[in-house]
Phi, psi and omega in degrees: 000133177293144182299335181295344180271004181303319182297322179295319176300314180298320178299315180300311182294325178294317180294322179298319180290330180291325177256031179298338180304340179279356181231158179225150175276135177258127183302140176061021178251157188286331188217163176292133179249126180290135184302133179287127174243145180297141178289131178219171179270003180289154182299153175294145175281166176301321180296321178293318178297318178297321179296321178296314180299317180293322175299313180297321177296317178299317178298318181297326181278353180275067184255155183248108175290141184243143174298133183291133177221055180262089183292331180295318180275351183075020180254094185229130179292142184247154181288156184304323185293346178275352186296314183300316183296325183276325189242344184238007181268110183293339180277346180265143175288144182288150175299158178295132180241124179241178182299325184261006183296142178215148174251122182257123180255130180245124184259144178054060181282134184198167172269127190275064179295338181295344177293339186249017178278126179273185185301326181275359182053040181258003184211140175227030178239150177298145175288329182277121184300336182270354181278130177260130177301125186300138172266104192236187178209163182274327183212138175229135178226151179249141178237147184257122179272147173231129180272124182241162176236127178293125185296330183273312187264340184080003180286147178271141174210163185246140169240162188229147172225145178290132177294136181264002179283133184302322184290350180269005175239115184241128179243133181276082182294330180298315179293317180302318182284328178294321176300320179298317185281320190264339187221072188292347179294343178282344192255134175304145184301145176064011177274126180283167178300317178303314180294323180295316179296315179298318178297321180295316178302315182295318180298316182293316178301319180297315181296319180295314181297325183287320191250343184235009177249123179286171179295143183268132177292124185295338182269306185273338183078001181279137180282141179289135178287157179236162186280172179295322178297318178295322178300312181299317181296320178296320179299314181298317181295317180296316183299317179291319183295323180297319180298316180294328184285318192261337170227076189277341184259163180298319181295320181290326177292321177298319179300313181293321180293328181282322191243356179240081181290161186282159179283140179290150179269318183234174179288351179271015174065029171283138188256140173270087194292152172294150184243128171228099185304331183295340179277351174267313177221133187296336182273358177279163182297135176275091178215151179241124181224142174259161182289159170264161180223166180218157178215130182258130179244099182297332185251022180114157186286102176275359179284348179308125180293136181287322183273186357287149185264345189237358190295315184294319178297314179300317181292318181298318180293318179298320180298319180295316182293326181294343182253344182207179186285151178294320181303320183279336191247351175263150174294158178304323182293315182289322179298317179294324179301318178287314190281335188075186183229108181290341186257024179302137175266134178276122183261119179252212182290156182294330182290323184269346184231036184300325180296318180295311180300316183297317181290335182276354186236032183269350183290124174254093191278157184274326185255144176213140176293138187286067173271181177302123186290346179291337186241118174264182176293143175290174186305307184286330172299316179297322176301316182297316180295320178296318179297320181294333181291337179268079191297311184288325180288329187233075179297336173238126171241111182259123181240124176264113183241102172302167182304138173073017183259012170085036178298311182295324180300314181289326178298321180293324177292323176297317179299314181299316181295317179298321183292319178296316179297323176300317180299316179297316179298318180296320178297327178291335181265000181296139179212177179283349179294129182302330185261023187298329185287344176247017177290165180302321182293318180291318179298321178297320179297320179292314182294325178297332180261000183291148184226132172242125176258126185219155177198155172280343178271103184301327180294323179296318177298315180298317182298310183288329177295323178282327186287323184303311181267005186285126179296325182294339181268000175260142180298141188302334180294343180254001187302319184285332187270322188289144177179143175208100190051049186293326180292337180268354180268176176288161186295335180265014180240153177267352178171181179260082187254330187236128176266116180272101182248207181115245184289169188298324180292322176296317181296317179296316180297320179297314180296317184291318191254346182240295187298308183298326177296316179292317180297321177297319178297314181295322179294328183273004182296331180291342172273090190305126180057019177067022184289319183300312177299326178296313180300320179298319179293326183283342184302125177080000181267145175281166184302321182294325178284329183283333189304311179296327178295317181292319179299315180297318182296308184287335174294321176296319177297319181295316182297322182266009178059040182259355181298317177302321178295322179298312181294316180298321181293327176295314182297319182290341181255010188300325182297335181264001188233021186306317179297344186248001183289344176301326175268316189292331180294305178294330176301313179295318182300315181283332175294327176296324178295324177295317181296326182266011177067021175276343180218141177279151179300318180301319180293316180302312183289320182299316179296320179298316183285357176273358177300151176289171188301318183294312182289329175300313180295322178296323179295321178291323177298323180294318178295323178298315180296319178301315180295323179292318178297316179300318182294315182293327184275001181058028180300327179295320181291321180294322179291320177297322178295317180297317178298317180297314181296320179295316180295320180295319179297316179296317180298314182296324178295321177293323177296322176296321177296322178297317178297321178295318179299318179297317178297319179297319180296314180295334179264007177062031173269067189289329185298332181299337186234017177064033184266132169256113187300336178276307182295331180258016168054036175281323177259154179293345177301331181297341182267005182264155178289149173285164181300123178075009184280136175295136182305318181292321177295321179296317177302314181296318181297315183293322179300332181278346183291157185241106179300128179053035187249039178289153179305322181294316178293320178298321179297313180300312183294325177294320179294323178297316178299315180296320178295324178293325175299311180299317182294318179297319177299313181296322180297315180294316181297318182295329183255009188300321183299318182290340183266352191306314185299323179279322183299326183290350178273349186299318178302323178292321178299315184292318183277359178078013182266357182289129182275104183277138175259359182275135179299318176239092190301132174230316175048050184300324182296315181292316178297322178298320179291324176297314179290334175299317180283319184234095187299337181236135174241138176244148180200156169281153180298326182292347181258356185300313184301314181283322181297319184251033178301328181265024173228087184255358178280136181293152172054040177281317182280140182292310186215128172256130176250117179258114180264150182050046185290344174295340178267355187268132173301140191302325183269355180291345181267354190298315183299318180285323175301318181296331181272001188239146176285322185217155178222136167255117184249109191240129179179196183208106180296347179264011164257209187293142181267167179299146174272109182249121187284354186244132180296154185305322182296319179291319177303314180295325177296317177294313184299322186295343175284347189233318188232160178280124177231154181289147180238001179223155175300149178065014177251143179231132176240159187297336183272354186302319186288352179260000178299130184295320184281354184244349184221163175240174175301323181295317182296321178290318181296326179301333178276349188253347180281173183281343186235142170228157178216166179249126170245101190065235177264358183275134169272129180230173173284205179295120183270148168257131190237348182270113187262130185231022180252299189267147166272175168288151010272353185299318180303312184292325177299308182295317181299325182284312187279337189238334192235021174053029180059029180272339181291157181242128182278123177230017181280133176291131178293147178289157190264343187272162172277144182212162167286160185282148170301157181180189183245116175270105186285121180241116182243126179251153167259161179302322183293335185274351184285123180269311179240150191273174175055236187267007176278076189266089182295327180297315177294321179299316179299315180296320181298318181284333171298320178294317178302313182300314181299315182294318181295318184280327189247344184225067185299323181295324178296325190259357187297337177270014175096159179230132172247143169244112185233160184208155176288340195244136180299317180299321179291324175302315179297324178295318178297318179297317179297317180295319179300314180292321180294321180298323184290341178289343179268123185305325184293344182263348194293323184296309182291329179290321177293323175299316181298319182294332186259012175290169177061036175075010181270069189294335182259005184290149179245175183304316181295330178295321178297316179300321183284320190260341190240358179234130178175183176279159180304324184298337182266001185245003177298135182093352180255165178208151177212162180295318182239133173236131175248119187254109183267121188279322174073315186278150178197167178296315185296335178272355181070030183241035178295338175299323177294323177297315180296320181297314180300324184267000183295331176219157180283352191306306188293315180293325176302314179294316182301311184295320186276006168283339186269120178282322189233324188220137184225128180234131175260135177239115181167182184282109184299312185297326182283335186252339192286350181266352188278163189305313185260315184291345175295341181278358182293336176252113178209188184308134178088005181236155180233152172261119180254128181275346176195173184294332179294325176293326175298313182294333181275354183292141183276122174294130181221161171295159183302316184296329177292318177301316184292330177291331186288342184073183180286132180255106181233121177303146184307320184290349182254003180295129186293136173241159181293139176287150178238136177291351183249013186294339182255012182282314183254000000 
């Protein structure tokens, strides 16, 4: 934790003591235990909500600073014994010293195994096989070097001063607090945690001031610099003193020696062992100390911790609640998130709940994303969109979307509907006032429709940010019509619809390449057809220099069909241009030939540039005069007005058609719109079984139906959305001049450089203008606090969309929820769970200081659902939405059940292990013949193992043999790409190493290059395949490929059965792995070791084969998919699984 956060810690502890009546001290117990209150369905009190916020803030501040080990950047912390050679060796040249150079010293460096000690203290290793025990330190300080020259000898030497910047002092509060909880013998009796932390801060400040602060000049107040020798001595003294201070007793030293292993020195795992002199000689001091380390940053201290990312938002909200009620001060979305929804409706089968489904799908919305009009939203997708439309009734809409069930599709329809409604609202606020578009009423309309898409999964944010404006993601029938500032967008985009913000690099890129480009365009609209800037560019240029500028300019006019407007504007201004018509008349005549394709632009410009010098200058004078006349006559304004009026008229006519369609539907004139009242679920008859239909088949059929989803209605709604895009663009352009002064402030707002004069910054007008230009903003959750620092008013944003919320830590959504009126929280708790860096026992220890949690099996306390290590944002939101459903024994929010990504057998595997067979398959089967998906059995002997644990080289070799065979012999199977994924980080590294090693052999290069360029990646290189197609399952959620090869890595012979148990402990990881594959799925690993487990036993089912080696794969007969599925699972007799016996090794 940075020392600068000390004030925040003090605020938290002070607030905790103020609402202490909810907790009591238990005699002779290590920590404060929050008083148990009976669990009830009554709303949480303000004190309980405040306690939850304070617990989450405390958890957020429980961070572990890590010793830097970035070998790629060359920033690696070094052992203490290297210090002399680098800084005190006169024969060595000194490191480069710059103005920002800093030396970072880390004291008491160790591996924090104590983070993983359970109540019985029987384990000090992470439960998760991919988790690395943090290499941390207790205290870190930065020193500033100054290079000096001895006046007498001319020798160079260095002096040092302690950095006074708060971020250059890092204290490991997590370790300090863990010692308090786990090793109370270190702590003076009756000292509370608050007192212990405060005492620790003071002790550290004292040590630093004593040993690393030079003498202060009494006149200037500047501290005297000290030499390198003095620095080293001070470091040694602090390191020893810290050890004596923080683990002073024999029991505490034993605890640290047992659970805090030393940091490795080299990549060969040599350890910098803890030192206790008393274990060498009994008369030596009984103390335990770890080594110190150092890291030099020539260009500034990169060790500064980036986080915490959520602390200020949590604290600000808690502060408000501590002074007033939660109901009044939380946004509707955040308040509902805490309280849950007591009135949730349980959604069952469509046959038994037809009234609920029918009432939830009555909305006939105006906007629709321009997808293929043949396909509307499925039943449950339509339910979600309808629920989201009732903003005040449903501040939280929780949607559970298994893989491939169209989460993004429904979100896009919600976006389209909000945007159309915004357009209607803006037209209602239109007035003769020049500034009407930035009036309070208009800004409110824009903010009410504003949308922020966020996720903790950066890939998910990136995917939806790219997909929204992508022309390829719009149905081809709309390609020519759709547009929103299309000329200012990239060539593969239909417009500037989504602002990709978040971290500082994203914000800078957005301002540099998107926003500033658009603002420049809007500012230049008064220069009609861009003629004035062209004339300015041509000034003083010779014809040869001018020719490319003219070609580019007139080519742009031709492409945008603006040449007729250019000619017409000359004719309408002729009375003011009589002295110049000698040039402008033939100029117009020949420009008309260009417009009608009678003359090429190059020919037109070339003839013009052949004029002699005098006539060339006269032509430029004529163009200059023309631009001046256009500007004075407001011809540019009149054209923008005309464009706006035309767009508005078209939009209004489409709205009238929508009203007519609604009237026709209500009057049952269905034929006018191609509506089938049964198939489009207008009548309740649509929810009934057909004659002789199996109930399960009927359920599946009805789930695929699309309420009010006829092609004609879909076409109309898509056209309305496109018309609203055109109208908004014309509206902004027409009012751009009046908005200029405010628009130029937007880059400062986005980058956080805007100097706010507001005590509680909200800046609704500026945020409203940003959303006016870019209706959707995307960001990672970790960037919300900094991105929206200047938006502190609750419920400013209309709608927050949280994607992949099953992966989001429960409190990471709080800041955005507080800023939003409504939230759609979309995810799947049966896919990947949040990555929480703190083990459950420590989490429970933190929580118990604030909220009531259960301490026994079969016990439930009101605070249990807020535990960070036990819940995700999705799980909490599922309790807060208007709808709940049952998937097996799990209660979820509104489920999406129609699956359109995977074919069988992948669909059935996932449906069986994760979704209680509730999903409905709607994926079109692939058309090509293929070998069957299956399990490539890889069996190792102990003698054959080259690298230990999860570094399974044998499996890696088999996996790439399979890739080669598929690429070379089954192009249709692989044309949609190949992924190689694994549960384990070590196995991922093994696959990457093998891939690189294979490419060094000339015989492999052709098939490897083919593999890299699959899935339309024609320019991809070998390294791109390694980066994009090989990895752990955790990095592939949200992605899909035609073929997925899943490398298991763990086996009995490797002693990694714990990894097998971990993978199978929940269906999440295998569910994600299987559903990355659209068409073909191959498992590579030891069949006998994995086939008995709860989830991996499902890998062999109908349509799959067990292959004992690659030759059996090659001998497999290619067949159509339906033939494979008819064959059932193909398992050789000797591989049929038998039950394991605990007595198999007795005889």
